[in-house]
C-alpha positions as CSV (number, residue, x, y, z in Angstrom):
1,X,0.0,0.0,0.0
2,X,1.2,3.5,-0.8
3,X,0.9,6.7,1.2
4,X,1.8,10.3,0.8
5,X,2.7,13.2,3.1
6,X,3.2,16.9,2.7
7,X,5.5,18.5,5.1
8,X,5.0,22.3,5.2
9,X,6.5,25.3,7.0
10,X,3.6,26.2,9.4
11,X,4.8,29.8,9.9
12,X,3.3,30.9,6.6
13,X,0.1,32.9,6.4
14,X,-2.9,30.6,5.9
15,X,-3.4,31.5,2.2
16,X,0.2,30.9,1.3
17,X,0.2,27.6,3.3
18,X,-2.9,26.4,1.4
19,X,-1.4,27.4,-1.9
20,X,1.8,25.6,-1.2
21,X,-0.1,22.4,-0.3
22,X,-2.1,22.7,-3.5
23,X,1.0,23.2,-5.6
24,X,2.8,20.3,-3.9
25,X,-0.1,18.0,-4.4
26,X,-0.4,18.9,-8.1
27,X,3.3,18.1,-8.7
28,X,3.3,15.0,-6.5
29,X,0.5,13.3,-8.3
30,X,1.4,14.3,-11.8
31,X,1.7,11.1,-13.9
32,X,0.7,9.2,-10.8
33,X,-2.4,7.4,-12.3
34,X,-1.9,4.6,-9.8
35,X,-2.6,7.0,-6.9
36,X,-5.6,8.9,-8.4
37,X,-9.1,7.6,-9.0
38,X,-11.2,8.2,-12.1
39,X,-13.6,11.0,-12.9
40,X,-17.1,10.3,-11.5
41,X,-20.1,11.5,-13.4
42,X,-23.0,12.4,-11.2
43,X,-26.6,13.2,-12.3
44,X,-25.9,17.0,-12.5
45,X,-22.2,17.4,-12.0
46,X,-18.9,15.7,-12.7
47,X,-16.8,15.0,-9.7
48,X,-13.0,15.3,-10.1
49,X,-10.7,12.4,-9.4
50,X,-9.2,12.4,-6.0
51,X,-6.3,10.4,-4.5
52,X,-6.9,6.8,-3.5
53,X,-4.2,7.0,-0.9
54,X,-3.9,9.0,2.4
55,X,-2.2,12.4,2.3
56,X,-0.9,13.5,5.7
57,X,-0.3,17.2,6.2
58,X,2.6,17.6,8.7
59,X,5.0,20.1,10.2
60,X,8.7,19.5,10.0
61,X,9.1,19.9,13.8
62,X,12.8,20.4,14.5
63,X,14.0,18.8,11.3
64,X,15.0,21.1,8.5
65,X,13.0,20.6,5.3
66,X,16.2,20.2,3.3
67,X,17.2,17.2,5.6
68,X,13.8,15.6,5.2
69,X,14.1,16.0,1.4
70,X,17.6,14.3,1.4
71,X,16.3,11.5,3.5
72,X,13.3,11.0,1.3
73,X,15.6,10.8,-1.8
74,X,17.9,8.3,0.0
75,X,14.9,6.0,0.7
76,X,13.7,6.1,-2.9
77,X,10.5,8.1,-2.2
78,X,9.1,10.4,-5.0
79,X,9.8,13.8,-3.5
80,X,8.5,17.2,-4.8
81,X,10.0,20.4,-3.4
82,X,8.1,23.7,-3.2
83,X,10.1,26.9,-2.7
84,X,9.7,30.5,-1.8
85,X,11.0,31.3,-5.3
86,X,7.8,29.6,-6.7
87,X,5.6,31.2,-4.1
88,X,6.7,34.8,-4.8
89,X,5.9,34.9,-8.6
90,X,2.9,34.3,-10.7
91,X,4.9,33.7,-13.8
92,X,6.0,30.1,-14.4
93,X,8.9,31.1,-16.7
94,X,10.2,33.4,-14.0
95,X,9.9,30.6,-11.4
96,X,11.8,28.3,-13.8
97,X,14.6,30.7,-14.1
98,X,14.8,31.3,-10.3
99,X,15.4,27.6,-9.6
100,X,16.9,26.1,-12.8
101,X,20.2,24.3,-12.1
102,X,20.2,25.4,-8.4
103,X,21.0,23.2,-5.5
104,X,18.4,22.8,-2.8
105,X,20.9,24.6,-0.6
106,X,20.5,27.8,-2.8
107,X,16.7,28.1,-2.6
108,X,14.3,28.6,0.3
109,X,12.2,25.4,0.8
110,X,8.7,26.1,2.2
111,X,7.4,22.5,1.8
112,X,7.8,19.2,0.3
113,X,5.7,16.2,-0.7
114,X,6.5,12.6,-0.7
115,X,4.7,9.5,-2.0
116,X,5.6,5.8,-2.0
117,X,5.4,2.7,0.0
118,X,3.6,3.2,3.3
119,X,6.5,1.9,5.4
120,X,9.0,4.3,3.8
121,X,6.7,7.3,4.2
122,X,6.1,6.2,7.8
123,X,9.8,5.9,8.4
124,X,10.4,9.5,7.1
125,X,7.4,11.1,8.8
126,X,6.6,9.0,11.8
127,X,7.8,11.5,14.4
128,X,6.6,14.6,12.7
129,X,3.7,16.6,14.2
130,X,0.4,17.0,12.3
131,X,-0.4,20.5,11.0
132,X,-3.3,21.8,13.1
């Protein structure tokens, strides 16, 4: 069974936090057909596909987001990073130029998402607090 988690900097204003979670989710499940259900046609509306796996929304606690990203990569989890550089522009080309060829050490990470086998996600996130 698979599982996903989004680990987000809780010090952001609510709107930016929600935007970061939405952006991370869109990137995390891109080309992830095995994680997403199918469109459901109702009698008067079409319901969008949603994930078939749990998505935890967590805080990093005392662990830097960069460290969590490196650990996720080492365990083979699909990892999607969201940065302040993305959050402070509405132009995708500008965002691309801000992060292209840059190390994670040279950007400001505000959140990350991971998806993969439940035991690996649990190993990475098991001690992290829930976002409340």
